[in-house]
Z-matrix of the N, CA and C atoms (Angstrom, degrees):
N
C 1 1.373
C 2 1.525 1 113.39
N 3 1.227 2 124.74 1 128.53
C 4 1.463 3 125.64 2 -175.20
C 5 1.540 4 107.52 3 -92.31
N 6 1.340 5 113.71 4 129.91
C 7 1.515 6 113.64 5 176.24
C 8 1.536 7 108.45 6 -100.99
N 9 1.345 8 108.65 7 138.50
C 10 1.424 9 119.38 8 -177.58
C 11 1.593 10 106.71 9 -90.39
N 12 1.316 11 112.67 10 139.15
C 13 1.492 12 114.89 11 178.06
C 14 1.510 13 109.20 12 -63.40
N 15 1.411 14 115.76 13 140.64
C 16 1.380 15 118.19 14 -178.01
C 17 1.583 16 109.39 15 -79.75
N 18 1.294 17 116.57 16 134.53
C 19 1.475 18 116.46 17 179.01
C 20 1.517 19 103.16 18 -96.60
N 21 1.425 20 109.90 19 132.94
C 22 1.409 21 118.07 20 172.88
C 23 1.486 22 111.51 21 -91.45
N 24 1.312 23 120.05 22 128.06
C 25 1.463 24 126.30 23 176.78
C 26 1.544 25 108.30 24 -70.44
N 27 1.322 26 110.74 25 130.28
C 28 1.453 27 109.69 26 177.48
C 29 1.480 28 108.34 27 -85.67
N 30 1.282 29 116.61 28 153.71
C 31 1.433 30 121.56 29 177.62
C 32 1.499 31 111.78 30 -70.53
N 33 1.341 32 117.44 31 132.92
C 34 1.530 33 117.70 32 -177.01
C 35 1.602 34 106.20 33 -69.03
N 36 1.264 35 110.21 34 157.66
C 37 1.503 36 115.11 35 174.67
C 38 1.595 37 107.74 36 -69.92
N 39 1.198 38 112.88 37 171.08
C 40 1.553 39 116.83 38 179.25
C 41 1.579 40 108.53 39 -63.02
N 42 1.301 41 114.74 40 -40.74
C 43 1.514 42 117.47 41 -177.47
C 44 1.462 43 107.64 42 -65.20
N 45 1.322 44 118.42 43 -42.24
C 46 1.474 45 121.23 44 -175.11
C 47 1.574 46 109.61 45 -67.59
N 48 1.385 47 116.43 46 -43.54
C 49 1.429 48 121.46 47 177.82
C 50 1.477 49 113.67 48 -59.80
N 51 1.438 50 111.75 49 -44.73
C 52 1.477 51 117.12 50 -179.43
C 53 1.598 52 110.96 51 -66.44
N 54 1.223 53 116.91 52 -41.53
C 55 1.520 54 120.40 53 171.75
C 56 1.512 55 114.41 54 -54.01
N 57 1.329 56 115.39 55 -45.32
C 58 1.498 57 120.70 56 -178.92
C 59 1.469 58 106.45 57 -68.21
N 60 1.387 59 119.12 58 -42.42
C 61 1.522 60 124.53 59 -178.11
C 62 1.659 61 103.57 60 -56.84
N 63 1.285 62 114.51 61 -54.41
C 64 1.547 63 118.19 62 -176.45
C 65 1.485 64 108.53 63 -57.53
N 66 1.320 65 121.61 64 -44.69
C 67 1.461 66 117.30 65 175.47
C 68 1.502 67 116.35 66 -62.84
N 69 1.316 68 114.14 67 -40.59
C 70 1.505 69 118.54 68 170.51
C 71 1.496 70 116.43 69 -51.49
N 72 1.315 71 116.39 70 -50.36
C 73 1.400 72 126.15 71 -178.63
C 74 1.519 73 110.68 72 -63.00
N 75 1.329 74 112.63 73 -41.18
C 76 1.548 75 118.45 74 178.22
C 77 1.420 76 110.39 75 -61.51
N 78 1.314 77 117.60 76 -46.77
C 79 1.441 78 120.76 77 -177.57
C 80 1.492 79 111.52 78 -68.32
N 81 1.247 80 118.68 79 -28.90
C 82 1.501 81 121.88 80 178.49
C 83 1.587 82 105.03 81 -72.79
N 84 1.269 83 115.87 82 -46.70
C 85 1.509 84 121.62 83 -175.59
C 86 1.549 85 108.53 84 -61.21
N 87 1.344 86 117.01 85 -36.73
C 88 1.461 87 117.69 86 178.67
C 89 1.455 88 115.77 87 -62.05
N 90 1.387 89 115.48 88 -27.64
C 91 1.457 90 126.13 89 -179.73
C 92 1.520 91 117.45 90 58.46
N 93 1.272 92 116.85 91 30.32
C 94 1.385 93 120.48 92 177.94
C 95 1.559 94 113.86 93 -102.84
N 96 1.386 95 113.29 94 32.35
C 97 1.419 96 117.91 95 -179.77
C 98 1.598 97 109.23 96 -124.98
N 99 1.340 98 113.95 97 162.08
C 100 1.487 99 115.98 98 -179.46
C 101 1.396 100 108.13 99 -79.46
N 102 1.363 101 117.16 100 165.32
C 103 1.476 102 124.21 101 177.56
C 104 1.501 103 113.03 102 -50.29
N 105 1.329 104 114.55 103 -48.86
C 106 1.508 105 119.27 104 -179.81
C 107 1.535 106 108.41 105 -58.31
N 108 1.329 107 116.96 106 -44.98
C 109 1.499 108 118.77 107 -175.17
C 110 1.560 109 107.17 108 -68.99
N 111 1.230 110 122.34 109 -38.85
C 112 1.432 111 131.49 110 179.51
C 113 1.600 112 108.04 111 -58.57
N 114 1.305 113 110.68 112 -49.83
C 115 1.592 114 116.73 113 178.98
C 116 1.523 115 106.40 114 -65.26
N 117 1.268 116 122.93 115 -41.21
C 118 1.444 117 121.71 116 177.20
C 119 1.556 118 111.41 117 -65.23
N 120 1.258 119 116.42 118 -49.01
C 121 1.468 120 118.96 119 172.34
C 122 1.576 121 119.46 120 -53.68
N 123 1.300 122 109.83 121 -38.82
C 124 1.536 123 115.98 122 176.07
C 125 1.427 124 112.36 123 -65.84
N 126 1.379 125 116.08 124 -39.93
C 127 1.427 126 119.72 125 -179.51
C 128 1.617 127 109.16 126 -67.80
N 129 1.371 128 112.52 127 -42.59
C 130 1.429 129 114.40 128 178.98
C 131 1.566 130 112.98 129 -66.20
N 132 1.261 131 115.53 130 -29.77
C 133 1.523 132 121.83 131 179.12
C 134 1.531 133 109.99 132 -66.87
N 135 1.417 134 113.63 133 -44.34
C 136 1.483 135 121.61 134 -179.74
C 137 1.591 136 107.32 135 -63.98
N 138 1.395 137 115.55 136 -39.81
C 139 1.446 138 115.92 137 177.45
C 140 1.532 139 110.93 138 -66.57
N 141 1.270 140 119.22 139 -40.11
C 142 1.464 141 120.86 140 -179.56
C 143 1.553 142 110.20 141 -70.73
N 144 1.314 143 122.65 142 -35.28
C 145 1.406 144 125.41 143 174.29
C 146 1.510 145 109.31 144 -60.56
N 147 1.399 146 116.81 145 -47.53
C 148 1.484 147 117.00 146 -175.67
C 149 1.552 148 105.39 147 -64.82
N 150 1.370 149 120.48 148 -39.40
C 151 1.434 150 123.07 149 -177.78
C 152 1.515 151 106.94 150 -58.81
N 153 1.339 152 119.61 151 -51.02
C 154 1.449 153 123.77 152 176.36
C 155 1.506 154 113.99 153 -51.26
N 156 1.371 155 114.05 154 -47.45
C 157 1.460 156 119.34 155 -179.22
C 158 1.536 157 112.48 156 -64.89
N 159 1.362 158 118.94 157 -37.68
C 160 1.416 159 120.53 158 176.24
C 161 1.437 160 113.80 159 -65.83
N 162 1.372 161 114.62 160 -43.95
C 163 1.456 162 117.26 161 176.73
C 164 1.486 163 115.96 162 -61.35
N 165 1.304 164 114.94 163 -35.86
C 166 1.510 165 122.14 164 179.45
C 167 1.539 166 108.05 165 -68.47
N 168 1.325 167 114.73 166 -38.94
C 169 1.484 168 120.03 167 -179.69
C 170 1.456 169 109.60 168 -65.25
N 171 1.360 170 114.14 169 -47.89
C 172 1.499 171 115.50 170 178.63
C 173 1.604 172 114.52 171 -61.42
N 174 1.294 173 116.25 172 -39.14
C 175 1.459 174 121.03 173 178.42
C 176 1.557 175 106.97 174 -63.87
N 177 1.384 176 121.52 175 -47.63
C 178 1.421 177 121.86 176 179.78
C 179 1.529 178 108.80 177 -59.88
N 180 1.210 179 119.80 178 -39.38
C 181 1.476 180 121.95 179 -177.31
C 182 1.525 181 105.37 180 -64.91
N 183 1.335 182 120.89 181 -48.20
C 184 1.415 183 124.45 182 -179.20
C 185 1.502 184 109.32 183 -60.12
N 186 1.245 185 120.48 184 -40.90
C 187 1.554 186 123.67 185 -177.70
C 188 1.509 187 106.01 186 -68.61
N 189 1.343 188 118.59 187 -42.24
C 190 1.540 189 119.32 188 175.12
C 191 1.478 190 114.11 189 -56.77
N 192 1.276 191 114.77 190 -45.57
C 193 1.611 192 122.39 191 175.60
C 194 1.455 193 110.55 192 -58.58
N 195 1.347 194 115.30 193 -48.87
C 196 1.489 195 117.95 194 -179.29
C 197 1.544 196 109.78 195 -61.51
N 198 1.377 197 116.24 196 -44.34
C 199 1.453 198 118.93 197 -178.62
C 200 1.512 199 111.43 198 -62.30
N 201 1.385 200 119.14 199 -46.02
C 202 1.366 201 123.36 200 179.28
C 203 1.554 202 112.04 201 -58.99
N 204 1.296 203 113.39 202 -42.18
C 205 1.443 204 120.59 203 -179.58
C 206 1.542 205 110.76 204 -63.39
N 207 1.306 206 112.99 205 -44.14
C 208 1.527 207 120.74 206 174.83
C 209 1.493 208 111.64 207 -60.43
N 210 1.356 209 114.02 208 -49.90
C 211 1.518 210 114.52 209 179.63
C 212 1.447 211 114.84 210 -61.59
N 213 1.281 212 115.73 211 -38.29
C 214 1.480 213 124.77 212 177.16
C 215 1.494 214 110.39 213 -57.67
N 216 1.438 215 117.11 214 -48.65
C 217 1.378 216 121.16 215 179.03
C 218 1.486 217 113.59 216 -67.50
N 219 1.418 218 116.79 217 -37.11
C 220 1.357 219 119.00 218 178.27
C 221 1.625 220 112.39 219 -66.76
N 222 1.320 221 116.61 220 -39.07
C 223 1.492 222 119.20 221 175.80
C 224 1.551 223 112.27 222 -67.78
N 225 1.336 224 115.14 223 -34.91
C 226 1.493 225 119.58 224 174.25
C 227 1.462 226 109.43 225 -57.96
N 228 1.382 227 115.52 226 -49.63
C 229 1.415 228 120.78 227 -173.00
C 230 1.577 229 109.61 228 -65.07
N 231 1.298 230 114.94 229 -39.01
C 232 1.442 231 122.13 230 -178.15
C 233 1.571 232 109.91 231 -64.76
N 234 1.342 233 112.77 232 -43.87
C 235 1.490 234 118.30 233 -177.07
C 236 1.590 235 104.93 234 -71.40
N 237 1.256 236 118.32 235 -33.01
C 238 1.423 237 118.74 236 175.82
C 239 1.500 238 114.62 237 -61.44
N 240 1.349 239 112.87 238 -48.73
C 241 1.468 240 118.35 239 179.92
C 242 1.543 241 106.95 240 -66.17
N 243 1.263 242 121.03 241 -37.75
C 244 1.467 243 117.98 242 -176.78
C 245 1.534 244 112.53 243 -67.41
N 246 1.351 245 115.21 244 -32.65
C 247 1.446 246 122.60 245 -179.02
C 248 1.579 247 108.04 246 -73.37
N 249 1.243 248 116.95 247 -27.79
C 250 1.443 249 116.41 248 -178.47
C 251 1.510 250 114.25 249 -79.80
N 252 1.266 251 116.38 250 117.23
C 253 1.590 252 117.84 251 -177.57
C 254 1.484 253 105.79 252 -103.41
N 255 1.311 254 117.01 253 150.94
C 256 1.361 255 117.82 254 173.36
C 257 1.542 256 108.38 255 -80.92
N 258 1.368 257 114.34 256 157.41
C 259 1.474 258 120.49 257 178.85
C 260 1.517 259 114.05 258 -58.53
N 261 1.256 260 116.78 259 -33.63
C 262 1.445 261 124.91 260 -179.92
C 263 1.546 262 111.32 261 -63.26
N 264 1.357 263 114.36 262 -44.04
C 265 1.539 264 122.50 263 177.81
C 266 1.497 265 106.32 264 -68.15
N 267 1.356 266 113.50 265 -50.82
C 268 1.456 267 118.49 266 -166.86
C 269 1.563 268 111.23 267 -64.64
N 270 1.357 269 118.06 268 -35.19
C 271 1.418 270 121.58 269 -179.27
C 272 1.586 271 116.51 270 -107.11
N 273 1.314 272 109.67 271 9.60
C 274 1.470 273 114.65 272 177.21
C 275 1.544 274 116.25 273 66.24
N 276 1.289 275 112.77 274 24.16
C 277 1.452 276 115.40 275 -179.14
C 278 1.486 277 109.59 276 -72.94
N 279 1.221 278 113.83 277 145.83
C 280 1.553 279 124.20 278 175.23
C 281 1.489 280 107.27 279 65.40
N 282 1.347 281 122.08 280 21.93
C 283 1.463 282 118.41 281 173.68
C 284 1.521 283 110.72 282 -66.92
N 285 1.272 284 116.23 283 -30.39
C 286 1.518 285 112.33 284 -174.44
C 287 1.490 286 109.86 285 -107.12
N 288 1.321 287 116.18 286 20.30
C 289 1.487 288 120.57 287 179.60
C 290 1.532 289 107.65 288 -80.48
N 291 1.372 290 117.61 289 141.92
C 292 1.505 291 123.20 290 175.70
C 293 1.436 292 109.52 291 -53.97
N 294 1.371 293 115.24 292 147.18
C 295 1.515 294 113.14 293 176.95
C 296 1.568 295 106.21 294 -124.43
């Protein structure tokens, strides 16, 4: 017996999942489906909603990480600038110069 390689389904993008969820809701709202089909669509809709929520949560986490990284870099740059003093200030040059 020959075994076929198993195909792994890729996770839909947020936009794909949301479009499928909208179609599912629209079909359910139209009400032209059997009880079995409505139950199947409801389960599929719940799965798509969970997928959308998971993808949003991942995106929010990624944005938070980027934001923290950026803020850390900005703070480090600010501290670096503050710690750098000009030779004039460090050695008191031009303190008595007319202004």
